[in-house]
Legacy VTK file of the C-alpha trace (Angstrom):
# vtk DataFile Version 3.0
C-alpha trace
ASCII
DATASET POLYDATA
POINTS 324 float
-0.010 0.050 -0.205
1.247 3.607 -0.604
2.981 4.884 2.364
1.595 8.365 1.793
-1.861 6.773 1.962
-0.981 5.064 5.192
0.295 8.066 6.551
-2.949 9.993 6.025
-4.958 7.335 7.545
-2.798 7.292 10.720
-3.277 11.106 10.698
-6.680 10.899 10.737
-7.105 8.428 13.465
-4.689 10.341 15.553
-6.745 13.364 15.198
-9.984 11.682 16.437
-7.802 10.591 19.587
-6.847 13.996 20.413
-8.248 17.458 20.749
-7.972 19.823 17.720
-4.814 21.990 17.716
-4.366 25.079 15.929
-0.627 24.045 15.208
0.296 21.269 12.759
2.693 18.863 14.089
4.459 15.525 12.902
3.649 12.507 14.734
6.422 10.167 16.049
7.048 6.798 14.607
5.946 5.495 17.997
2.466 7.157 17.506
2.045 6.215 13.943
2.951 2.530 14.752
0.457 2.398 17.480
-2.349 3.876 15.133
-1.387 1.421 12.515
-1.907 -1.411 15.157
-5.291 0.044 16.094
-6.405 0.121 12.550
-5.329 -3.373 11.834
-7.238 -4.245 15.068
-10.490 -2.339 14.001
-10.204 -3.955 10.542
-10.006 -7.434 11.768
-12.844 -6.802 14.072
-15.035 -5.450 11.546
-14.351 -8.238 9.087
-15.207 -10.767 11.682
-18.366 -9.049 12.989
-19.839 -8.852 9.240
-19.283 -12.650 8.729
-20.538 -13.525 12.024
-23.752 -11.353 11.051
-24.047 -12.538 7.684
-23.822 -16.210 8.795
-26.501 -15.519 11.398
-28.732 -13.919 8.901
-28.604 -17.087 6.611
-28.981 -19.211 9.493
-32.154 -17.493 10.804
-33.646 -17.290 7.260
-32.996 -21.019 6.718
-34.870 -21.783 10.080
-37.855 -19.626 9.026
-38.221 -20.559 5.408
-37.126 -24.164 5.654
-38.994 -25.054 8.844
-41.399 -22.315 10.463
-43.291 -20.492 7.771
-44.899 -23.652 6.070
-46.487 -24.604 9.446
-47.258 -21.090 10.554
-45.192 -21.480 13.833
-43.915 -18.471 15.517
-41.301 -17.562 17.706
-40.964 -15.133 20.628
-39.996 -11.530 20.471
-40.204 -9.329 17.300
-39.351 -12.293 15.083
-42.578 -13.955 16.625
-44.700 -10.837 16.110
-43.458 -10.753 12.562
-44.401 -14.378 11.980
-47.815 -13.795 13.664
-48.683 -10.933 11.364
-47.453 -12.875 8.321
-49.604 -15.622 9.184
-52.849 -13.963 9.261
-52.009 -11.191 6.554
-50.755 -11.281 2.905
-47.874 -8.944 3.716
-44.520 -10.858 3.132
-42.170 -11.577 6.122
-39.259 -9.987 4.835
-41.301 -6.619 4.759
-42.490 -7.254 8.104
-39.033 -8.008 9.695
-37.689 -4.628 8.604
-41.056 -2.371 9.478
-41.283 -3.969 12.854
-37.772 -3.777 13.730
-37.347 0.007 12.746
-38.459 1.471 16.179
-36.254 -1.097 18.060
-33.233 0.035 15.947
-33.939 3.769 16.741
-34.064 2.730 20.268
-30.833 0.756 20.046
-29.164 3.621 18.592
-30.318 5.753 21.806
-29.382 3.037 24.382
-26.434 1.139 22.883
-24.894 3.667 20.527
-24.387 4.306 16.657
-21.993 1.258 16.227
-24.620 -1.192 17.534
-27.487 0.454 15.475
-25.349 0.316 12.291
-24.623 -3.386 12.867
-28.068 -4.117 13.439
-29.279 -2.587 10.444
-26.997 -4.543 8.364
-27.992 -7.607 10.255
-31.617 -7.112 9.681
-31.270 -5.960 6.060
-29.296 -9.427 5.295
-32.204 -11.250 6.947
-34.702 -9.577 4.930
-32.711 -9.934 1.693
-32.299 -13.843 2.413
-36.067 -14.128 3.129
-36.786 -12.371 -0.397
-34.268 -13.842 -2.691
-32.848 -17.100 -1.327
-34.905 -20.349 -2.028
-34.495 -22.694 0.853
-35.799 -26.244 0.571
-38.693 -27.324 2.841
-37.108 -29.901 5.257
-39.912 -31.712 6.650
-43.674 -31.566 7.589
-43.253 -33.268 11.099
-44.291 -30.638 13.780
-42.242 -31.652 16.398
-38.985 -31.893 14.121
-40.112 -28.375 12.520
-40.365 -26.648 16.164
-37.189 -28.310 17.500
-35.048 -27.613 14.492
-36.584 -24.593 13.292
-35.632 -23.036 16.896
-32.416 -24.279 16.565
-31.521 -22.746 13.313
-33.110 -19.471 14.423
-31.297 -19.414 17.801
-28.011 -20.238 15.929
-28.667 -17.234 13.625
-29.465 -14.728 16.670
-26.633 -15.953 18.551
-24.030 -15.436 15.741
-25.343 -11.905 15.307
-24.951 -11.312 18.875
-21.306 -12.676 18.660
-20.841 -10.075 15.883
-22.022 -7.068 18.136
-25.643 -6.746 16.734
-29.074 -8.302 16.861
-31.611 -9.337 14.443
-34.685 -9.550 16.985
-35.241 -5.977 18.716
-36.472 -7.820 21.895
-33.278 -7.465 23.749
-33.021 -3.804 23.021
-36.397 -3.289 24.301
-35.768 -5.308 27.437
-32.552 -3.385 28.380
-34.485 -0.264 28.052
-37.408 -1.015 30.028
-35.466 -2.842 32.591
-33.663 0.633 33.247
-37.000 2.463 33.207
-38.703 -0.151 35.560
-35.759 -1.364 37.687
-36.530 -4.736 36.960
-34.376 -7.712 35.423
-33.961 -8.087 31.592
-35.011 -11.484 31.850
-38.336 -10.684 33.446
-39.103 -8.187 30.650
-38.364 -10.862 27.910
-40.538 -13.308 29.589
-43.367 -10.807 29.982
-43.034 -9.875 26.181
-43.083 -13.631 25.155
-46.033 -14.378 27.347
-47.981 -11.744 25.395
-46.993 -12.989 22.032
-47.828 -16.554 22.460
-51.069 -15.806 24.204
-52.183 -13.684 21.176
-50.755 -16.686 18.770
-53.067 -19.271 20.978
-55.964 -16.993 20.240
-55.344 -16.428 16.506
-53.530 -19.478 15.401
-55.009 -22.090 17.830
-53.684 -23.720 21.054
-51.826 -26.316 19.410
-49.790 -24.190 17.104
-48.868 -21.980 19.983
-47.754 -25.146 22.075
-45.518 -26.096 19.303
-44.176 -22.419 18.978
-43.279 -22.544 22.589
-41.181 -25.478 21.999
-39.384 -23.460 19.065
-39.000 -20.701 21.465
-37.093 -22.809 24.003
-35.052 -24.582 21.309
-34.027 -21.132 19.910
-33.359 -19.580 23.525
-31.048 -22.730 24.384
-29.127 -22.585 21.292
-28.812 -18.839 21.514
-27.329 -19.521 24.961
-24.867 -22.081 23.564
-23.593 -20.012 20.759
-22.887 -17.045 23.002
-20.973 -19.488 25.324
-23.633 -19.281 28.109
-23.274 -15.363 28.635
-26.158 -14.110 30.669
-27.669 -10.611 30.717
-24.654 -9.197 32.548
-20.927 -9.991 32.324
-18.316 -9.323 35.043
-14.995 -8.697 33.776
-11.666 -8.817 35.660
-8.973 -7.113 33.781
-4.970 -7.483 34.798
-2.833 -5.029 32.951
0.119 -3.003 33.187
-1.718 -0.268 31.333
-4.579 -0.322 33.810
-5.039 3.442 33.881
-5.591 3.732 30.202
-8.048 1.005 30.348
-10.070 2.551 33.384
-10.211 5.594 31.513
-11.322 3.840 28.032
-14.353 2.000 30.143
-15.420 5.194 31.969
-15.366 7.707 29.224
-15.732 5.763 25.954
-18.174 3.081 27.187
-19.545 5.056 30.162
-19.502 2.195 32.610
-18.065 2.100 36.251
-14.979 0.255 37.347
-13.555 -0.893 40.602
-9.765 -0.751 41.082
-8.181 -3.229 43.280
-4.517 -3.246 44.230
-2.752 -6.540 43.540
0.463 -8.282 42.446
1.315 -9.941 39.174
3.090 -13.117 39.370
5.170 -14.229 36.403
8.442 -16.244 35.456
9.706 -19.544 36.912
10.665 -18.080 40.384
7.403 -16.559 40.845
8.370 -13.001 40.893
5.722 -10.461 41.424
4.999 -6.783 40.638
2.352 -4.240 42.082
-0.440 -4.022 39.528
-3.822 -2.366 39.585
-6.623 -4.753 38.900
-9.696 -3.455 37.193
-13.318 -4.994 37.599
-16.426 -3.760 35.690
-19.775 -5.050 34.546
-21.015 -4.871 31.144
-24.116 -6.253 29.118
-23.355 -9.125 26.619
-24.022 -6.737 23.715
-21.236 -4.498 25.210
-18.752 -7.246 25.652
-17.514 -7.386 21.874
-16.712 -3.698 22.088
-14.943 -3.999 25.376
-12.630 -6.703 24.014
-11.812 -4.612 20.916
-11.026 -1.542 22.941
-8.850 -3.479 25.363
-6.951 -5.142 22.412
-6.168 -1.496 21.230
-4.516 -0.568 24.460
-2.762 -4.061 25.180
-3.333 -7.025 23.133
-1.828 -9.297 25.771
-3.888 -8.015 28.617
-5.206 -10.704 30.913
-8.925 -10.783 31.699
-11.504 -13.245 32.960
-15.201 -13.034 32.327
-17.950 -14.402 34.546
-21.811 -14.523 34.483
-23.585 -12.197 36.631
-27.256 -13.226 37.098
-28.506 -9.587 37.945
-27.053 -6.403 39.036
-28.531 -3.486 40.841
-27.534 0.157 41.076
-24.205 1.534 40.182
-23.867 3.012 36.564
-25.569 -0.199 34.764
-29.087 0.907 35.648
-28.430 4.582 36.560
-26.785 5.587 33.409
-28.833 8.388 31.619
-30.461 7.166 28.541
-30.243 10.496 26.836
LINES 1 325
324 0 1 2 3 4 5 6 7 8 9 10 11 12 13 14 15 16 17 18 19 20 21 22 23 24 25 26 27 28 29 30 31 32 33 34 35 36 37 38 39 40 41 42 43 44 45 46 47 48 49 50 51 52 53 54 55 56 57 58 59 60 61 62 63 64 65 66 67 68 69 70 71 72 73 74 75 76 77 78 79 80 81 82 83 84 85 86 87 88 89 90 91 92 93 94 95 96 97 98 99 100 101 102 103 104 105 106 107 108 109 110 111 112 113 114 115 116 117 118 119 120 121 122 123 124 125 126 127 128 129 130 131 132 133 134 135 136 137 138 139 140 141 142 143 144 145 146 147 148 149 150 151 152 153 154 155 156 157 158 159 160 161 162 163 164 165 166 167 168 169 170 171 172 173 174 175 176 177 178 179 180 181 182 183 184 185 186 187 188 189 190 191 192 193 194 195 196 197 198 199 200 201 202 203 204 205 206 207 208 209 210 211 212 213 214 215 216 217 218 219 220 221 222 223 224 225 226 227 228 229 230 231 232 233 234 235 236 237 238 239 240 241 242 243 244 245 246 247 248 249 250 251 252 253 254 255 256 257 258 259 260 261 262 263 264 265 266 267 268 269 270 271 272 273 274 275 276 277 278 279 280 281 282 283 284 285 286 287 288 289 290 291 292 293 294 295 296 297 298 299 300 301 302 303 304 305 306 307 308 309 310 311 312 313 314 315 316 317 318 319 320 321 322 323
């Protein structure tokens, strides 16, 4: 690649990280090398996220067209609402997927930020295009197999999208927003939404279809949990790094999350030498985990961090963070 072009890219990256200055100056080799490393990390993460979201959209579309649509089965959340409306109206599913998700995309922009909203738009658009253009074979007419495997492929698609930092079903975005407003858990909000969806499905499509659809939802949710490695609504992250101050500032300023700093010792070498180090602990939602990893990689690729599932959290920055 042309070195002048690379230099211009580095200048843009560095200017974004620093306040505008009236005087022009040349950046050091170290600053340029650091900017280049950050550029490579961002590009790799972006490609990985796009691949995961695209595969997720194909998997979800296969679950919908190959299993659920032919039997008028529904799922929970926004996807279930779209399937329900598609079953009782002549409106194509791919149009409903886009239209019904628009309010949740806007809400996601407000709650989660622009990057999340852009990825979600891409994921939902991919899903709609797959539903509109790709012909998937009808696998089986057995209702139990349709419920189980339709849910499996749908859950796989949603899980891959989450791993890519996006969603193709806006239920979780709504659940995060309402949990902050109502001071309740995200899981309780999701259950309440799905109870409403399946109740309407039982009334419009019949009890039997609703019961099979519940199996679909259970299969999808368990597959989703497996794909995202069992991650719950909140993730506790412990970070050990010699650049702990930079990581602390990144978490508090860029991500808007609170941190707890412990004084500790870092052991290394065959003799077990130790060195004083600050240990950072923070709690994020699973939709923010992908971004946190990328930002840590920018600062120190070899930083040691441990993630633990957190069933619920109360107080602090997680629920008191302003939504505006």
